[in-house]
N, C-alpha and C positions, 0 to 999 in steps of 0.2 A: 508761261508767256512773259514777255518783257516789254516795258515801255520803250518808245523810241528815244524820247528826251524828257528828262525831268528838269524843271526850273524851280529851284528853291529861292524864294525872293527876299527873305529877311532873316538870314541865319543868325545874325547878331542878337536877335531876340532870344535865341536858344542858348547861346554860348558866349557869355560875357568874357569868360576865360576860354580861349579857343581849344585848350587842352582837355577841358572837362568832358565834352561830348563831341561826337564826330558825325558828319554827314556821309561818311564813306559807306555806311551800311546800305544806302540807297543804290550804290553802284551795282549791286547784284540784281536789281530790278529794272535796269534800263541800259540801253546801249550807250547813253551819254547823260551825264548829270552836270548841270551848271549851278553853282552855289554862289549867290549874291549876298554879301554881308548885309546890305540894306538896299531898298529900292524906293526912290522918290516917285511921287505920282507921275511925273512927266517921263519916267524911265520904265514904267510898268509894261507897256506894250512892247517896247524894245527888248526888255529882259525876258519876257515870256517868249517872244518870237514864234518859232515853229514847234514849241513844246506841246506834247500831248498830255503831259501831267504837270500841274502847278501845285506846289506846296508852299504855304505861307502862314504867317501868324496874324499880322495886322494890316498887310497891304490891301488897299481897297481894290476889289475886283468888281467894277461897275459894269453896267450894261454896255457902255461904250468900249470898255476894255475887252469884254468878251466878244463883242462884234468885230473888233479889230484883230482878234486872235482866234481865227476859225479852227486852228489845229487842236485847241484844248478839248480834251475828252473827259478829264477828271480833275477835281480840285480837292486837295487834302488840307485841312486846317489844323495847324499846330496849337490848338486851344479847344476849350469847350464852347466858347462863344463863336458865333459865325456871322455877326452883324456887319462884318466888313465885306460880305459877298452879296451881290444882288441876286437873291435866290430865284426871283421870278425870271430874270434873264437866263440864269443857269437852267431853270426848268424848261424854258422855251427852246434852248439849244441842246436839251437832252444830256446835260452835264451833271453827274452826281457830285454832291458836295458832302464830304465825310469829315466829321469832327472827332475829337479825342475823348468824348464822353466824360466819365467821372474820374479822370486820372489824378486830379488835384484835391480830392476830398480830404485826405488825411492832412495834407500840408496846410490847406486853408483853415481847417478846424484848429490846427495847432496855432496858427497866427491869431485866430479869434481869442483863444484862451491866453495867449501871450498878452494881448491887449487887456483882457479882463483881469489877469493877475497884476499887470502894471498899475491898473487903477486901484484895485482893492488892497494890494500889498505894498506899493510904492518902493519897490526894490531899487530901481534906478535913481529915484530921488534921494533915498536914504544913502545910497552908495556915494552920491555926489557930496552930500553933507559930511559924510565921514572923511572923504578925501580933502574937503575944505577945512578940516580940523574942528568941526562943530561938536563932535562927540567928545573930543579931548577936553573941551571946556564945559561940558555938561555938568550940572550940579548933582545928578544922580546917575546910577549905573545904567539906566535905560533912558535913551533919548528918543522921544517920539512926538515931535511937534506936528507931524503930518498924520491925519487920521487914516486908519486902515479899517478893513471890514471883512467879515466872513461871507462866503458865498451862500452857505446854507440859509435857506429861507428867502433869499432874493429871487425876484421874478425875472426870468429870461424870456423876452419877447422875440420870437423868430418870425420874420417875414419871408415866406418861401420854405417849402418842406420837401425839397429834392434831396439828392444824396448828401450835400453838405449840411443842409438844415437838419436832417435826421442825425447826422454824425455829431453835430454840435449839441443837439438835444440829449443824446445818449450820455455824453460826457458831463453835461450840466446836471443831468439827473443823478449821476454818481456823486456829485458834490452837494447834493441835497437842495438844489435850486428848484423852484417852481417854474413850470414851463407853460407858456401860452403861444399858440401857433396861429398865424394867419396865412392862408394859402388859397390860390384861385381854384384848386381842386379840393375835393373832400375825401381824403384818403381814409379808407375803411379801417386801416390798421394803425392809425395814429393813437397812441395811448394818452395823449395830452389834450387839454381843452382847445377846441377850435373856436376862434373868435374873429370878429371883424377886424380889419386893419386899424381902425380908430380905437377899438377896444384894446388891442395889443399895444399901441402907442401909449395909451393912458395907464396900462397896468405895469409896464416894464420898468424894472430897475436897470436892466441892460437890454437894449434893443439892437438886434443884429440882423442885417439884410442879407438874404440869400436867394434873391429872386433875379430872373433875367431882366434885361432892359427891353421893355416893350412899350407900346403906346400907353398901356395901362399903368406901368410902373415908372415911367419917365416923370421926374419931379415929385416922386412919392413923398419924399421928405421936404416939406415946405413950411411956410409960415403957419398955416392952419394946423398941420399935423404936429409940428414942433410945440405948438401951444398946448397940445394935449398931454405932453410928457411931464413927468415929475421934475422938479428942479434938481433933484439928487440923482437923476438918471444919466446914463451915458449912451451914446449912439456908436455903433460899429458898422462900417461899410466895407466889405470885401467883395461886393458884387460888381456893380458898374457905377462909374461916377455920375452918369446921367440920372440915376435914381434920386439924386440930391440937388436941390436948388441951393447952390453954394452961398449966395449972398444971404439967403434966409437962415441958413445954418450959422454963418458967421455972426449975424445979428443976434441970434438966440444965445450963442456962446458969450458974446461980448456983453450981453445984458443979463447974464447969469440965469437964463431960463432953463439950462440944464448943466450938469456938472462937467461934461466933457464929451469929446468926440475922438474916435480912432478911425482913421481913414487910410485904406491902402489903394484907393482908386479915386480919380478926380475926373471932372468933365473933359479937361484937356491934359493929355499925357505925351511927353514929359510935362510937368507942372508949368503952367503959365506964371510968369513973374507977378502978374497982377491979380492972381486968384485971391478973393477976399478971405480965404481960409488960411493963407500963408502966415499971418500974424494974429489969428483969432485966439482968444483966451482958451486955455485948456484943450487945445486941438493938437493931437499927435498925428502926423502924416508920415507914412512909409511909401517908398517909390514902387508900388505895384510888385511886391515881393512874395505875396502869398503862395504863388505857384512855383517858386524858384528853387526849392531844395533840390540838390543834385539827383537824389533818388526819384523825385517827382518828374524832373525833366527827362530822365532816362525812361521812365514809364510812359511819358508822353510820346517819345520817339518810338518806343516799342509799339504803341497803339497805332501811330501814324503809319509805320512800316507794315503792320498787319492789315490795316485798312487798304493800303495800296495793293498789297499782295492778294487780298480777297477780291478786289475789283479785277485785277489782271487774270484771276482764275474764274471770273464769271460769278463771283459771290460777294458783291459789295456789302459792307457793313457800316453801321453808324452813319447812315445816309440821312441828312437832316432836311432834304428838300424832296420834291416830287417831280423829277424830270419827266416830261411828256413822253418822249421816246428815248429811254436811257441808251446812251451810246455804249456799245460793247467795245472792249479794247481792240483798237486797230493797231496791234503791236507786233513786234518781231518775236519769233520763236527763240 
C-alpha cells in the first residue's frame, strides 16, 4: 500500500546541513511527498492540505488543525516526545500517532557524561587557560587552580528510569558512582535504591532528569526542591525545559546554592533573549543537541519510515494514543 500524499512539515529540524540526510526515502511510500523546511502556525493547515499522512517534529497539531484537515489519517512524529499533538483530538478522529521510541538513548547518555566530565575534569577550562599562556608562567610543572574530582563514590541521582535513565545508570555504575533512582513506576528489575523525588534531590552529587513533561513533572525543579540539594551538586537537564522553573534555578545558581547546571533544553526554544538562565553563574547551556548526532538522526528516520510502512500494511507500531476507531489506510496500491 502507498499513501496518497505525505506532508513533512519541518524538515529543517532534521537536516541543518541538507546533505546529511534526505527525505527522498519517503517517496517509495506515497504517490506524492511535499517537504516543507519549516511551518509557521498560520501555515500549518495550508501545508497539510489534503495530505493523508503528516510527519513532523515540533509543529503543533491542535484540535483546530485536525478539524480543518479531514484528510489526515496518520501522524508520524520525528521524536520521542509527542506533546505537540492534541492526542484527544487525534483519538476522536481515529488518527494513530506514532513516535520514534528510544532512538536517542545512546546520544543523550553521551551528552550527560560530556556534562559530567566537563564539571569534574574541567578540560575546556584548562584548555582555555593554556591558550591564554597561564601554564607558561606557572611556578611548577603542574598548573591546577581549578578543582577536579573523581566520579567514584559520587552519588548520581536519576529522575526517571526509562531507556535513557537506565543507560545513564549503567555507565555511572561502571565509573563506581552510587546511584539513586526516583521514578513514578516501581521497576522490579532496578538494581539501584528507589527513593522519593525529594530524597534523590537531597542525596545527589549529580542530579540528572530523564522524565517526560507531564502535569506531575512540570516545574519539578523549583525553589523548594533546589533547597534540598547540596551546595556542591550539579543539575543536568536533557529531558524537557518545562521540568525546570528557570527563575528559581537562576536564583539558586547566582546565590551559590548549587555548584552548577548543564541544560540542553529550555522552556522556550530557540532560547528567549530574556531567559534568566542566560547569564546565570556556572550555567552551561547547549542548544538542544542531545539527539543530533548523525547516526542518531539516521536511526530516527529509519524508525519513522518503518512506522509508516507498518501502518500502510495494517500493522501500526509505536502508537502513543488510543484512537477510538483507528483509520485504516485509504491509500493507493
